[in-house]
C-alpha positions in Angstrom: 53.5 -9.4 -50.8 56.8 -7.8 -49.6 58.2 -11.1 -48.3 57.7 -13.0 -51.5 55.4 -15.6 -50.0 51.9 -15.9 -48.8 50.7 -16.3 -45.2 47.6 -18.0 -43.9 46.1 -14.6 -43.4 46.4 -13.8 -47.0 44.7 -17.0 -48.2 41.1 -16.2 -49.0 40.2 -19.9 -48.8 41.8 -20.2 -45.4 40.0 -17.2 -44.1 36.7 -18.5 -45.4 37.2 -21.9 -43.8 38.7 -21.0 -40.4 37.8 -17.3 -39.6 35.4 -16.7 -36.7 32.0 -15.1 -37.8 31.7 -11.6 -36.5 28.4 -10.5 -34.9 28.6 -6.7 -35.5 25.4 -6.0 -33.6 26.7 -7.8 -30.4 30.0 -6.0 -30.8 28.3 -2.6 -31.0 26.2 -3.4 -28.0 29.3 -4.5 -26.0 31.0 -1.3 -26.9 28.0 0.8 -25.9 27.7 -1.1 -22.6 31.4 -0.5 -22.0 31.0 3.2 -22.8 28.0 3.5 -20.4 29.9 1.7 -17.6 32.9 3.9 -18.1 30.8 7.1 -18.2 28.8 6.0 -15.2 32.1 5.5 -13.3 33.2 8.9 -14.4 30.0 10.5 -13.2 30.3 8.8 -9.9 33.8 10.0 -9.5 32.8 13.5 -10.6 29.9 13.4 -8.2 32.3 12.6 -5.3 34.5 15.4 -6.4 31.6 17.8 -6.7 30.4 16.8 -3.2 33.8 17.5 -1.8 34.1 20.7 -3.7 30.7 21.8 -2.5 31.7 21.1 1.1 34.9 23.1 0.6 33.1 25.9 -1.0 30.5 25.9 1.7 33.2 26.4 4.2 34.6 29.2 2.1 31.2 30.8 1.8 31.1 31.1 5.6 34.3 33.1 5.4 33.1 35.5 2.6 33.6 35.9 -1.2 30.1 34.6 -1.7 29.5 35.5 -5.3 32.7 33.9 -6.7 32.1 30.7 -4.8 28.5 30.5 -5.8 29.5 30.8 -9.4 31.8 27.9 -9.0 29.0 25.8 -7.4 26.7 26.6 -10.3 29.4 25.6 -12.8 30.1 22.3 -11.1 26.4 21.6 -11.0 26.0 22.2 -14.7 29.0 20.0 -15.5 27.5 17.1 -13.4 24.2 17.6 -15.1 25.7 17.3 -18.5 27.5 14.1 -17.6 24.3 12.6 -16.2 22.5 13.5 -19.4 25.2 11.8 -21.4 24.9 8.7 -19.3 21.1 8.7 -19.8 21.5 9.1 -23.6 23.9 6.2 -23.8 21.8 4.0 -21.6 18.8 4.8 -23.8 20.8 4.0 -27.0 21.9 0.7 -25.5 18.4 -0.3 -24.5 17.0 0.6 -28.0 19.7 -1.4 -29.7 19.0 -4.3 -27.4 15.3 -4.3 -28.5 13.7 -2.8 -25.4 10.2 -1.6 -26.4 9.6 2.1 -26.3 6.5 3.6 -24.7 4.9 6.4 -26.7 2.9 8.1 -23.9 1.7 10.9 -26.3 -0.2 8.5 -28.6 -3.3 8.4 -26.5 -6.0 7.9 -29.1 -9.0 9.9 -30.3 -11.2 9.1 -27.3 -8.6 10.4 -24.7 -8.0 13.5 -26.8 -11.7 14.2 -26.8 -11.7 13.9 -23.0 -8.9 16.4 -22.8 -10.8 18.8 -25.1 -13.9 18.5 -22.9 -11.9 19.0 -19.7 -10.1 22.1 -21.3 -13.5 23.9 -21.5 -13.7 24.2 -17.7 -11.8 27.4 -17.4 -13.7 29.2 -20.1 -17.0 28.0 -18.8 -16.1 29.0 -15.2 -15.4 32.5 -16.4 -19.0 32.9 -17.6 -20.3 32.4 -14.1 -21.1 35.4 -11.8 -18.8 35.2 -8.8 -19.9 35.2 -5.2 -18.5 38.6 -4.8 -20.5 40.0 -7.7 -23.7 38.4 -6.4 -23.0 40.0 -3.0 -22.7 43.4 -4.6 -26.0 42.9 -6.4 -27.6 41.9 -3.2 -26.2 45.0 -1.5 -27.7 47.2 -4.3 -31.1 45.6 -3.8 -30.9 46.0 0.0 -29.9 49.7 -0.3 -33.3 50.8 -1.7 -35.3 49.9 1.5 -32.7 51.6 3.6 -33.0 54.9 1.6 -36.8 54.6 1.7 -36.5 54.2 5.5 -34.4 57.3 5.7 -37.2 59.2 3.9 -39.7 57.9 6.5 -37.4 59.1 9.3 -37.0 62.4 7.7 -40.8 62.9 7.4 -41.2 61.9 11.1 -38.5 64.5 12.1 -40.3 67.1 10.0 -43.5 66.5 11.8 -41.8 66.9 15.1 -40.1 70.2 14.0 -43.5 71.5 12.8 -45.0 70.7 16.2 -42.2 72.6 17.9 -42.7 75.6 15.6 -46.4 75.6 16.3 -45.8 75.6 20.1 -43.0 78.1 20.2 -43.1 81.9 20.2 -41.2 83.9 17.6 -37.9 85.3 18.8 -37.2 82.6 21.3 -34.1 80.4 21.1 -36.1 77.2 20.7 -37.9 78.5 17.7 -34.7 79.6 16.0 -33.2 76.1 16.5 -36.4 74.6 15.1 -36.4 76.8 12.1 -32.7 75.9 11.3 -33.6 72.2 11.7 -36.7 72.6 9.5 -34.5 74.0 6.6 -32.0 71.1 7.0 -34.7 68.5 7.0 -36.4 70.0 4.0 -33.2 70.0 2.0 -32.5 66.4 3.1 -36.0 65.3 2.1 -35.6 66.9 -1.3 -32.2 65.2 -1.9 -33.8 61.8 -1.0 -36.7 62.3 -3.3 -34.8 63.8 -6.2 -31.5 61.9 -6.1 -30.9 59.1 -3.7 -34.2 57.2 -4.0 -34.3 57.3 -7.9 -30.7 56.2 -8.0 -31.3 53.4 -5.5 -34.4 52.2 -7.4 -32.5 52.1 -10.7 -29.5 50.3 -9.1 -31.9 47.8 -7.5 -33.7 47.2 -10.8 -30.3 46.6 -12.6 -29.2 44.3 -9.8 -32.3 42.2 -10.0 -31.9 41.9 -13.7 -28.3 40.9 -13.3 -29.1 38.2 -10.8 -31.8 36.8 -13.1 -29.3 36.7 -15.9 -26.7 35.1 -13.6 -29.3 32.4 -12.6 -29.9 31.8 -16.3 -26.2 31.4 -17.0 -25.8 29.0 -14.0 -28.6 26.9 -15.4 -26.9 26.7 -18.7 -23.2 26.5 -17.7 -23.2 24.4 -14.5 -24.2 21.1 -16.3 -21.4 21.8 -18.8 -19.0 22.4 -15.9 -19.9 19.1 -14.3 -19.2 17.3 -17.6 -15.8 19.1 -17.9 -15.0 18.1 -14.3 -15.9 14.4 -15.0 -13.9 14.6 -18.2 -10.9 15.8 -16.2 -11.2 13.1 -13.7 -11.6 10.4 -16.3 -8.6 11.9 -18.2 -6.4 11.7 -15.1 -7.4 8.1 -14.4 -6.6 7.1 -18.0 -3.3 8.9 -18.1 -2.2 7.6 -14.7 -3.0 4.1 -15.8 -1.1 4.6 -19.1 2.0 5.7 -17.2 1.8 3.0 -14.6 1.3 0.4 -17.3 4.4 1.7 -19.1 6.4 1.6 -15.8 5.2 -2.0 -15.1 6.2 -3.2 -18.5 9.8 -1.9 -18.2 9.3 -0.2 -21.5 11.6 2.6 -22.5 9.9 5.9 -21.4 10.1 9.0 -23.7 13.0 11.3 -23.3 10.8 14.2 -22.2 9.4 12.0 -19.4 12.9 11.2 -18.1 14.0 14.8 -18.3 11.0 16.0 -16.2 10.3 13.1 -13.8 13.1 10.5 -14.0 12.5 6.9 -14.7 10.5 5.8 -11.7 8.4 7.3 -8.8 10.2 8.0 -5.5 9.5 5.8 -2.6 7.3 6.8 0.3 4.3 9.2 0.4 5.8 11.4 -2.4 5.1 8.6 -4.9 1.4 9.6 -5.2 2.4 13.3 -5.8 4.9 12.1 -8.4 2.3 10.1 -10.4 -0.3 12.9 -10.2 2.2 15.4 -11.5 3.3 13.0 -14.2 -0.4 12.5 -15.3 -0.9 16.3 -15.3 2.2 16.9 -17.4 0.9 14.3 -19.9 -2.5 15.9 -19.8 -0.9 19.2 -20.7 0.9 17.7 -23.6 -2.3 16.0 -24.9 -4.4 19.1 -24.4 -2.0 21.5 -26.3 -0.7 18.8 -28.7 2.9 19.1 -27.5 5.2 16.9 -29.7 8.6 18.0 -28.5 10.5 14.9 -27.4 13.0 16.7 -25.3 11.0 19.5 -23.5 8.2 18.0 -21.4 6.1 21.2 -21.6 7.2 22.3 -25.0 9.0 25.6 -25.8 8.4 28.5 -23.4 6.1 31.4 -24.2 7.4 33.8 -26.8 7.6 37.5 -26.5 4.3 39.3 -26.6 2.4 36.2 -25.5 -0.3 36.8 -22.8 1.0 34.7 -20.0 -2.3 35.1 -18.1 -3.9 32.7 -20.5 -4.8 29.2 -19.2 -2.0 27.5 -21.1 0.7 29.5 -19.5 -0.7 29.7 -16.0 -1.1 25.9 -16.1 2.4 25.5 -17.4 3.7 27.7 -14.5 1.9 25.5 -12.0 3.4 22.4 -13.5 6.9 23.9 -13.5 6.5 24.6 -9.8 5.2 21.1 -9.2 8.2 19.6 -11.0 10.6 21.8 -9.1 9.1 20.7 -5.9 9.6 17.0 -6.9 13.2 17.7 -7.6 13.8 19.0 -4.0 
């Protein structure tokens, strides 16, 4: 010691007897809570400034310089979003440290995954069906044959009439010349019907009848499977909605991806049902395609060269649109 004598603080026996026990866990929690409160206050203050800045910028936008002011609005929005994310992260850390249970929505079990797999078959099964438009075209092909055959009957009747005119008309008269011209045209028309149009119509009608029989056979095979897929989708939605609402009711800590996409609770009013349906669909997407990403609700976006018309990506696009609508 520099002073040449011991103090109470230097006496190990004194410290052991009189020192207050330190609860490091509680201290850490207090520090986290203080950090969250401080950051929340900062966010609220920043939010007020952003609102005022947006109002000022809006007024400036009315006066011109649109691009520069819009860039500033976007920058302020990104800053506020980052602050809000930091608050959420700290709040989550505090709740985890405080022993709040965490809800693993993705761990749905084998039975629910089997339902998702069955429901996922719907699109591929539906593609096997012949559409109403295709069936209408087949019906038109079948109906065309009688109309071509009727044209031949009319042509034959017209020929008989022309032959009658020729038999009753003298050579060299104008009427006979008209009848002869009409006879040549009707003869050519009849030959075209017999050699080209009727054979083509008969072949097309035969192919259309065959296609309709095959379509009926596909319907008989596929429709029961489609019904099972539809029931599986309904049951999957019910299960996942229940899973989400149970997690909300238990006050468990929801996954990070859920908070990023949907927040921590449904909105009030009529939009609440839309919110829970969208939440269940997002979870169904994750279950169907085995998404494990804990930050991105729908997993990474499609890479280069991926066919974005595939069901996975069209479904993702619809969900992204639904989530954007909820954020409005």
